[in-house]
DOLO-297334 format. One record per residue (C-alpha): x, y, z; residue number from 1; residue in three letters. Coordinates in Angstrom, 3 decimals, padded with zeros to 6 digits. Each point is the difference from the previous one (the first is absolute). Layout:
<votors>
{votor {X Y Z} NUM 'ALA'} ...
</votors>
This chain:
<votors>
{votor {-129.353 -057.538 132.985} 1 'MET'} {votor {-002.181 001.203 -002.796} 2 'THR'} {votor {000.258 -001.908 -003.041} 3 'ASP'} {votor {-000.668 003.158 -002.250} 4 'GLN'} {votor {003.379 001.561 -001.593} 5 'ARG'} {votor {000.294 003.712 001.131} 6 'ALA'} {votor {002.447 002.639 -001.741} 7 'PRO'} {votor {002.761 000.550 002.471} 8 'LEU'} {votor {003.062 -001.245 -001.416} 9 'TYR'} {votor {003.508 -000.579 001.412} 10 'ILE'} {votor {002.830 000.237 -002.859} 11 'LEU'} {votor {002.795 -001.211 001.355} 12 'SER'} {votor {003.687 -000.571 -002.407} 13 'SER'} {votor {003.215 000.928 000.367} 14 'GLU'} {votor {-000.500 001.600 -003.412} 15 'GLU'} {votor {-001.543 003.153 -000.410} 16 'PRO'} {votor {-001.057 -000.188 -003.708} 17 'LEU'} {votor {-001.852 -003.072 000.795} 18 'LEU'} {votor {-002.019 001.931 002.833} 19 'LYS'} {votor {-000.587 002.544 -002.314} 20 'GLN'} {votor {-001.260 -002.328 -002.915} 21 'ASP'} {votor {-002.499 -001.630 002.455} 22 'ARG'} {votor {-000.916 003.154 001.186} 23 'SER'} {votor {-000.800 001.514 -003.056} 24 'SER'} {votor {-002.116 -003.053 -000.943} 25 'GLN'} {votor {-001.748 000.516 003.277} 26 'LEU'} {votor {-000.494 003.535 -000.427} 27 'LEU'} {votor {-001.450 -000.379 -003.198} 28 'GLN'} {votor {-002.715 -002.266 001.408} 29 'THR'} {votor {-000.721 002.397 002.884} 30 'ALA'} {votor {-000.754 002.670 -002.119} 31 'ARG'} {votor {-002.546 -002.486 -002.030} 32 'THR'} {votor {-001.749 -000.857 003.098} 33 'GLN'} {votor {000.097 003.222 001.902} 34 'LEU'} {votor {000.256 002.937 -002.800} 35 'PRO'} {votor {-001.104 002.737 002.149} 36 'HIS'} {votor {002.568 -000.924 003.217} 37 'ALA'} {votor {002.385 002.251 001.591} 38 'SER'} {votor {003.704 -001.253 -000.859} 39 'TYR'} {votor {002.576 000.186 003.458} 40 'LEU'} {votor {003.076 -000.846 000.521} 41 'ILE'} {votor {001.861 -000.495 003.480} 42 'PHE'} {votor {003.735 -000.517 000.678} 43 'THR'} {votor {001.647 -000.841 003.511} 44 'GLU'} {votor {000.916 003.076 000.275} 45 'ALA'} {votor {-003.717 000.775 000.403} 46 'ASP'} {votor {-000.234 -001.791 003.160} 47 'PHE'} {votor {002.644 000.791 001.759} 48 'LYS'} {votor {-000.155 000.919 004.054} 49 'SER'} {votor {002.081 001.309 002.519} 50 'ALA'} {votor {000.437 -003.206 001.799} 51 'GLY'} {votor {-002.938 -002.626 000.318} 52 'GLY'} {votor {-002.913 -001.217 -001.927} 53 'PRO'} {votor {000.087 001.101 -004.323} 54 'ALA'} {votor {-002.005 003.034 -000.499} 55 'ASN'} {votor {-002.595 -001.232 -001.805} 56 'LEU'} {votor {-002.954 002.514 000.295} 57 'ALA'} {votor {-000.010 000.853 -003.614} 58 'ARG'} {votor {-000.246 -002.809 -001.058} 59 'LEU'} {votor {-002.604 -001.331 002.338} 60 'GLU'} {votor {-002.312 003.596 -001.104} 61 'ASN'} {votor {000.797 -001.289 -004.196} 62 'GLU'} {votor {-001.611 -003.145 001.205} 63 'LEU'} {votor {-002.074 000.420 002.158} 64 'ARG'} {votor {-001.771 003.197 -001.558} 65 'ASP'} {votor {-002.510 -000.282 -002.856} 66 'PRO'} {votor {000.614 004.294 -000.831} 67 'GLY'} {votor {-002.678 002.248 -001.541} 68 'LEU'} {votor {000.896 -001.189 -003.642} 69 'PHE'} {votor {-000.223 -003.777 000.102} 70 'GLY'} {votor {002.424 -002.170 002.333} 71 'GLY'} {votor {001.541 -002.293 -002.406} 72 'ASP'} {votor {003.969 -000.200 000.093} 73 'ARG'} {votor {002.973 -001.477 -001.408} 74 'ILE'} {votor {002.486 -000.040 001.808} 75 'ILE'} {votor {004.189 -000.795 000.013} 76 'LYS'} {votor {002.535 -000.316 002.530} 77 'LEU'} {votor {003.333 -000.212 -000.559} 78 'TYR'} {votor {002.431 -001.557 003.103} 79 'PHE'} {votor {003.604 -000.230 -000.589} 80 'LYS'} {votor {000.313 -003.218 002.904} 81 'GLU'} {votor {-003.180 -001.958 001.240} 82 'TYR'} {votor {000.696 001.335 003.742} 83 'ASP'} {votor {-002.541 000.696 002.641} 84 'ASN'} {votor {-000.751 002.865 -001.651} 85 'THR'} {votor {-001.134 -001.390 -003.094} 86 'ALA'} {votor {-001.490 -002.739 001.904} 87 'ALA'} {votor {-002.521 002.563 002.389} 88 'GLN'} {votor {-000.795 002.034 -003.399} 89 'ALA'} {votor {-001.078 -003.703 -001.310} 90 'LEU'} {votor {-002.689 -000.901 003.051} 91 'MET'} {votor {-001.234 003.592 -000.282} 92 'ALA'} {votor {-001.012 -000.761 -004.040} 93 'VAL'} {votor {-001.152 -003.611 001.268} 94 'VAL'} {votor {-002.231 001.651 002.815} 95 'ARG'} {votor {-001.746 002.603 -002.107} 96 'TYR'} {votor {-000.129 -001.721 -003.049} 97 'PHE'} {votor {-003.427 000.776 -001.825} 98 'ARG'} {votor {-001.778 -000.450 -003.534} 99 'PRO'} {votor {001.806 002.835 -002.168} 100 'GLY'} {votor {003.450 -000.303 001.143} 101 'MET'} {votor {002.671 -001.495 -002.346} 102 'PHE'} {votor {003.412 -000.077 001.991} 103 'VAL'} {votor {003.638 -000.972 -001.643} 104 'ILE'} {votor {002.564 -000.090 002.354} 105 'VAL'} {votor {003.583 -000.470 -000.642} 106 'ASP'} {votor {002.762 -001.446 001.999} 107 'VAL'} {votor {003.239 -001.617 -000.581} 108 'PRO'} {votor {000.294 -003.572 -000.480} 109 'ARG'} {votor {-001.430 -002.083 002.472} 110 'LEU'} {votor {001.312 -003.546 000.652} 111 'THR'} {votor {-002.362 -003.095 -000.686} 112 'THR'} {votor {-001.035 -000.700 003.852} 113 'ALA'} {votor {-002.147 003.185 -000.046} 114 'PHE'} {votor {-001.883 -001.707 -003.324} 115 'ALA'} {votor {-001.102 -002.874 001.562} 116 'LYS'} {votor {-001.115 002.038 003.000} 117 'LEU'} {votor {-003.534 -001.396 000.495} 118 'PRO'} {votor {-003.336 002.679 -000.265} 119 'ALA'} {votor {-000.728 001.229 003.396} 120 'ALA'} {votor {-002.786 002.330 001.702} 121 'LYS'} {votor {000.955 003.292 001.147} 122 'ILE'} {votor {000.267 -000.573 004.338} 123 'PRO'} {votor {-002.056 001.698 002.104} 124 'ALA'} {votor {002.984 001.173 001.963} 125 'GLN'} {votor {003.720 000.664 -001.036} 126 'PRO'} {votor {002.546 -003.341 001.312} 127 'ASN'} {votor {002.747 002.008 000.571} 128 'LYS'} {votor {002.081 -003.338 -000.150} 129 'ARG'} {votor {-001.696 -001.004 -003.478} 130 'ALA'} {votor {002.293 001.224 -003.111} 131 'ASP'} {votor {-002.017 002.620 -001.140} 132 'LEU'} {votor {002.277 000.246 -003.319} 133 'LYS'} {votor {-001.935 -003.717 -000.627} 134 'LYS'} {votor {-002.957 000.520 001.477} 135 'THR'} {votor {-000.505 003.107 -002.357} 136 'ALA'} {votor {000.351 -001.973 -002.909} 137 'ILE'} {votor {-002.315 -002.443 001.361} 138 'SER'} {votor {-002.451 002.026 000.369} 139 'CYS'} {votor {000.389 001.838 -003.438} 140 'VAL'} {votor {-000.388 -003.833 -001.216} 141 'LYS'} {votor {-003.460 -000.607 002.392} 142 'GLY'} {votor {-001.770 002.936 -001.608} 143 'ILE'} {votor {000.563 -001.949 -003.216} 144 'GLY'} {votor {003.413 002.057 -000.867} 145 'GLY'} {votor {002.978 -001.125 -001.971} 146 'SER'} {votor {003.656 -000.248 000.375} 147 'LEU'} {votor {001.854 -000.489 -003.656} 148 'GLU'} {votor {003.800 -000.239 000.101} 149 'ILE'} {votor {001.467 000.652 -003.137} 150 'ILE'} {votor {003.187 -002.062 -000.701} 151 'TYR'} {votor {002.717 001.368 -002.594} 152 'PRO'} {votor {000.566 -001.972 -002.782} 153 'PRO'} {votor {003.339 -002.094 000.362} 154 'ASN'} {votor {002.554 000.588 -002.238} 155 'PRO'} {votor {-000.852 -002.988 -002.131} 156 'GLN'} {votor {-003.069 002.038 -000.120} 157 'GLU'} {votor {000.745 003.548 -000.691} 158 'LEU'} {votor {000.692 -000.372 -003.690} 159 'PRO'} {votor {-003.776 -000.793 -001.021} 160 'GLN'} {votor {-000.953 002.295 003.170} 161 'PHE'} {votor {001.708 002.721 -002.366} 162 'ILE'} {votor {-001.267 -001.104 -003.101} 163 'ALA'} {votor {-003.207 000.153 001.191} 164 'ARG'} {votor {000.187 003.328 001.429} 165 'ARG'} {votor {001.688 001.012 -003.513} 166 'CYS'} {votor {-003.401 -001.204 -001.941} 167 'GLN'} {votor {-001.865 001.490 002.900} 168 'ALA'} {votor {002.140 003.202 -001.918} 169 'TYR'} {votor {-000.636 -000.796 -003.499} 170 'GLY'} {votor {003.670 -001.024 -000.202} 171 'PHE'} {votor {001.054 -003.420 -000.948} 172 'THR'} {votor {003.614 -001.248 001.809} 173 'ILE'} {votor {002.038 -003.673 -000.229} 174 'ASP'} {votor {000.934 -001.843 003.021} 175 'PRO'} {votor {003.886 000.840 -000.448} 176 'ARG'} {votor {-000.656 003.859 -000.351} 177 'THR'} {votor {-002.429 -000.138 002.671} 178 'ALA'} {votor {002.441 -001.935 002.524} 179 'ALA'} {votor {002.393 002.986 -001.205} 180 'LEU'} {votor {-002.651 002.508 001.252} 181 'LEU'} {votor {-000.366 -001.873 003.418} 182 'ALA'} {votor {003.779 000.027 000.026} 183 'SER'} {votor {000.406 003.669 -000.628} 184 'LEU'} {votor {-002.956 000.839 002.711} 185 'ASN'} {votor {001.792 -002.648 002.827} 186 'GLU'} {votor {-003.222 -001.633 -000.135} 187 'GLY'} {votor {-001.945 002.806 001.732} 188 'ASN'} {votor {-003.671 -000.009 -002.265} 189 'LEU'} {votor {-000.347 003.523 001.241} 190 'THR'} {votor {002.927 000.956 -002.065} 191 'ALA'} {votor {-000.973 -002.173 -002.702} 192 'ILE'} {votor {-003.818 001.521 -000.710} 193 'ASP'} {votor {001.705 003.669 000.377} 194 'GLN'} {votor {002.385 -000.883 -003.067} 195 'ALA'} {votor {-003.178 -001.241 -001.613} 196 'LEU'} {votor {-001.923 002.255 000.443} 197 'GLN'} {votor {002.522 002.648 -000.806} 198 'LEU'} {votor {000.550 -001.644 -003.479} 199 'MET'} {votor {-004.025 000.466 -000.820} 200 'VAL'} {votor {000.425 003.399 000.755} 201 'LEU'} {votor {002.883 -000.013 -002.743} 202 'ASN'} {votor {-002.731 -001.410 -002.196} 203 'ALA'} {votor {001.683 -003.308 -000.282} 204 'LYS'} {votor {-001.658 -002.657 -002.205} 205 'GLN'} {votor {000.993 -003.750 -001.167} 206 'GLY'} {votor {002.545 -001.875 001.755} 207 'ALA'} {votor {002.254 001.102 002.699} 208 'ILE'} {votor {003.465 -000.438 -000.891} 209 'THR'} {votor {003.545 -000.269 001.981} 210 'PRO'} {votor {000.839 003.294 -001.797} 211 'ASP'} {votor {-003.415 001.405 001.006} 212 'ASP'} {votor {001.323 -000.842 003.784} 213 'LEU'} {votor {003.672 001.139 -000.681} 214 'ASN'} {votor {-001.349 003.842 -001.151} 215 'THR'} {votor {-002.350 -000.444 002.989} 216 'TYR'} {votor {002.436 -000.934 002.789} 217 'PHE'} {votor {002.852 002.487 -001.218} 218 'SER'} {votor {-002.425 003.021 000.808} 219 'ASP'} {votor {-001.299 -001.004 003.192} 220 'ASP'} {votor {001.252 001.765 002.920} 221 'SER'} {votor {-000.500 -003.095 002.151} 222 'ARG'} {votor {003.026 -001.519 -001.334} 223 'PHE'} {votor {002.273 003.129 001.373} 224 'SER'} {votor {003.977 -000.076 000.941} 225 'VAL'} {votor {-001.165 000.270 003.490} 226 'PHE'} {votor {-001.669 -003.341 000.143} 227 'THR'} {votor {002.962 -002.210 -001.708} 228 'PHE'} {votor {002.064 000.135 003.674} 229 'ALA'} {votor {-003.062 -001.289 001.872} 230 'GLU'} {votor {-001.181 -002.865 -002.374} 231 'ALA'} {votor {003.942 -000.817 -000.152} 232 'LEU'} {votor {000.383 -000.026 003.509} 233 'LEU'} {votor {-003.106 -001.527 000.577} 234 'SER'} {votor {000.775 -002.841 -001.673} 235 'GLY'} {votor {-002.373 000.473 -002.637} 236 'GLN'} {votor {002.569 -000.310 -003.140} 237 'GLY'} {votor {-003.019 -000.467 -002.989} 238 'VAL'} {votor {-001.408 003.197 001.048} 239 'ARG'} {votor {003.392 001.501 000.407} 240 'ALA'} {votor {000.668 -001.521 -003.519} 241 'LEU'} {votor {-003.356 001.930 -001.015} 242 'ASN'} {votor {001.068 003.510 001.189} 243 'ILE'} {votor {003.223 000.022 -001.191} 244 'LEU'} {votor {-001.341 -001.061 -003.609} 245 'ASN'} {votor {-002.509 002.773 000.213} 246 'ALA'} {votor {001.753 002.938 001.122} 247 'VAL'} {votor {003.054 -000.741 -002.400} 248 'THR'} {votor {-002.296 -000.109 -003.011} 249 'GLN'} {votor {-001.954 003.006 000.989} 250 'ALA'} {votor {000.081 002.813 -002.388} 251 'GLU'} {votor {000.675 002.658 002.546} 252 'SER'} {votor {003.696 -000.646 000.133} 253 'GLY'} {votor {000.575 -003.848 -000.158} 254 'GLY'} {votor {002.936 -001.703 002.014} 255 'ALA'} {votor {002.272 003.019 -000.222} 256 'ALA'} {votor {-002.548 002.101 002.370} 257 'ALA'} {votor {-000.745 -003.015 001.681} 258 'ALA'} {votor {002.903 -001.753 001.359} 259 'LEU'} {votor {001.426 002.745 002.073} 260 'PRO'} {votor {-003.002 -000.235 002.426} 261 'ILE'} {votor {-000.181 -003.558 -000.111} 262 'LEU'} {votor {003.440 -000.557 000.653} 263 'ILE'} {votor {000.221 002.775 002.745} 264 'SER'} {votor {-003.313 -000.905 001.999} 265 'ARG'} {votor {001.326 -004.017 000.005} 266 'LEU'} {votor {003.214 001.503 001.447} 267 'ASP'} {votor {-001.613 001.830 002.688} 268 'SER'} {votor {-001.822 -003.238 000.981} 269 'CYS'} {votor {002.822 -002.180 -000.205} 270 'LEU'} {votor {002.049 002.324 002.306} 271 'ASN'} {votor {-002.955 000.012 002.657} 272 'VAL'} {votor {-000.306 -004.074 -000.181} 273 'ILE'} {votor {003.817 -000.128 000.798} 274 'VAL'} {votor {-000.569 002.126 002.735} 275 'LYS'} {votor {-002.905 -001.346 001.703} 276 'LEU'} {votor {001.539 -003.475 -000.406} 277 'ARG'} {votor {003.358 001.381 001.582} 278 'GLY'} {votor {-001.436 001.355 002.803} 279 'ALA'} {votor {-003.256 -001.420 002.258} 280 'ARG'} {votor {-002.048 003.621 000.221} 281 'LEU'} {votor {-003.040 000.689 001.872} 282 'PRO'} {votor {-003.271 000.429 -002.194} 283 'PRO'} {votor {000.316 003.954 000.449} 284 'GLN'} {votor {003.722 000.492 -001.408} 285 'GLN'} {votor {-000.930 -002.633 -002.743} 286 'GLN'} {votor {-002.684 002.181 -001.254} 287 'THR'} {votor {002.892 003.349 000.612} 288 'ALA'} {votor {001.809 -002.087 -002.487} 289 'LEU'} {votor {-001.901 -000.581 -002.411} 290 'LEU'} {votor {-001.583 003.770 -000.112} 291 'LEU'} {votor {003.845 001.515 -000.100} 292 'SER'} {votor {000.313 -002.104 -003.426} 293 'SER'} {votor {-003.358 001.257 -001.536} 294 'GLY'} {votor {-001.814 -003.707 000.670} 295 'ILE'} {votor {-003.162 001.227 001.219} 296 'VAL'} {votor {-002.922 -002.031 -002.102} 297 'THR'} {votor {-000.887 -002.575 002.419} 298 'PRO'} {votor {000.431 -002.732 -002.447} 299 'ALA'} {votor {003.097 000.543 -000.808} 300 'LEU'} {votor {001.100 000.474 003.827} 301 'LYS'} {votor {-001.363 -003.229 000.652} 302 'GLN'} {votor {001.426 -001.814 -003.171} 303 'ALA'} {votor {003.552 001.945 001.566} 304 'CYS'} {votor {-000.578 -001.693 003.467} 305 'LEU'} {votor {-001.142 -003.362 -001.262} 306 'GLN'} {votor {003.487 -000.012 -002.196} 307 'ALA'} {votor {002.095 001.132 002.880} 308 'ALA'} {votor {-001.756 -003.196 001.704} 309 'HIS'} {votor {-000.309 -002.779 -002.731} 310 'ASN'} {votor {002.347 000.737 -003.003} 311 'MET'} {votor {002.392 -002.622 -000.469} 312 'PRO'} {votor {003.640 001.414 000.907} 313 'PRO'} {votor {001.306 -001.354 -003.538} 314 'GLN'} {votor {-003.482 001.650 -002.156} 315 'LEU'} {votor {001.009 003.514 002.321} 316 'LEU'} {votor {003.793 000.032 -001.185} 317 'ASN'} {votor {-001.132 -000.757 -003.524} 318 'PHE'} {votor {-002.564 002.810 -000.077} 319 'LEU'} {votor {002.635 002.328 001.108} 320 'ILE'} {votor {002.820 -001.232 -002.207} 321 'ALA'} {votor {-002.166 000.600 -003.399} 322 'ASN'} {votor {-001.723 003.014 001.048} 323 'LEU'} {votor {003.410 001.504 000.343} 324 'LYS'} {votor {000.669 -001.595 -003.594} 325 'GLU'} {votor {-003.289 001.470 -001.143} 326 'CYS'} {votor {001.358 003.328 000.906} 327 'ALA'} {votor {003.012 -000.145 -001.301} 328 'LEU'} {votor {-001.548 -001.281 -003.365} 329 'LEU'} {votor {-001.871 003.065 000.226} 330 'HIS'} {votor {002.176 002.746 000.007} 331 'SER'} {votor {001.096 -001.504 -002.824} 332 'HIS'} {votor {-002.964 000.427 -001.780} 333 'PHE'} {votor {-000.550 -003.583 -000.248} 334 'ALA'} {votor {-003.878 -000.057 000.921} 335 'PHE'} {votor {-000.954 -003.787 -002.179} 336 'ASP'} {votor {003.004 -001.354 001.819} 337 'GLU'} {votor {-001.059 002.079 003.247} 338 'ALA'} {votor {-003.390 -001.018 -000.466} 339 'SER'} {votor {001.011 -003.933 -000.242} 340 'ALA'} {votor {001.203 -000.124 002.940} 341 'LEU'} {votor {-002.568 001.480 001.822} 342 'LEU'} {votor {-002.034 -002.618 -001.713} 343 'GLN'} {votor {001.950 -002.954 000.937} 344 'THR'} {votor {-000.222 001.542 004.063} 345 'MET'} {votor {-003.494 -000.012 -000.077} 346 'ALA'} {votor {-000.011 -003.679 -000.867} 347 'VAL'} {votor {002.612 -001.011 002.315} 348 'ALA'} {votor {-002.212 000.779 002.716} 349 'VAL'} {votor {-002.336 -002.657 -000.339} 350 'ASN'} {votor {002.554 -002.487 -002.281} 351 'ASN'} {votor {003.193 000.553 001.881} 352 'PHE'} {votor {001.717 -002.244 -003.223} 353 'GLY'} {votor {-000.140 003.047 -001.717} 354 'ALA'} {votor {002.560 001.399 001.979} 355 'MET'} {votor {002.721 -001.987 -002.430} 356 'ALA'} {votor {-000.879 002.667 -002.599} 357 'TYR'} {votor {000.216 003.218 001.738} 358 'GLY'} {votor {003.220 002.011 000.270} 359 'ALA'} {votor {003.614 -001.770 000.346} 360 'ALA'} 
</votors>
């Protein structure tokens, strides 16, 4: 085994933002160490073959061939999953690794079992019984490469993470506002960072306030009327409330424009859920029923199917009765009362006690 560290890094995390941050750091290092290197990107699509082993010819050529104008290479490999194709590509990198190479491999989160694997030499002969994915990681360690498993901050750490992010962008934020930002983005680090980057583009300075967040999310297309039903039926009450607040406070029509779509969309979903519960349909007929009702997005289809199987009957009946009342209020132009009823429904999916405050 080698004691010398090789510039070969496997970055593993369930959070793309954290991998991107670390990758950017490494690329800066690579550019410093290899200022004249060619920068190459490979994805799993580059290794597809019509059955059999992965097609590694292009990668191996770049690894082995110094070329006419210098052989320095900075190579980034992206994989949606760590499968045998990814392992074969890793083994090629290990086998042909040489001076003048800097390689970064982006994979989804790996278990700690991979981190505990010992370093190993490249086997002289392939062992068909060995786990290729484990062998590849061990061989990466064997030539001095690194496996970095990057964990996201837990909910308690998230406000501090946001505060550090804000500081990097030239803002400040208090813990309460940071918690609100985390809630509005459902803890999604990439979405949080995108919100902060938009504030940079809008020349935001000083402290971020709740009013800043309200302005941003009122105009954010991700909080559309079409995602309210999906959030509600999948049991994400807080997310449903955030969406409802954003669309009803938006400058482009507000509650008057949003309520008809919210009510119609949710009504279609509840009708489908009732039909699914009343008949044991094969998957093909379930799909046809969903499509005929205009339920086409994967997230909304999944939410309806899960609700059909798992939603307690009393909650389903509550949602149906209150949606009827909400439609009646809307028809009488009682937009605030209709919105309040939708809020109660959103709270009730996570707190059944809220059903006591619904329509009589």
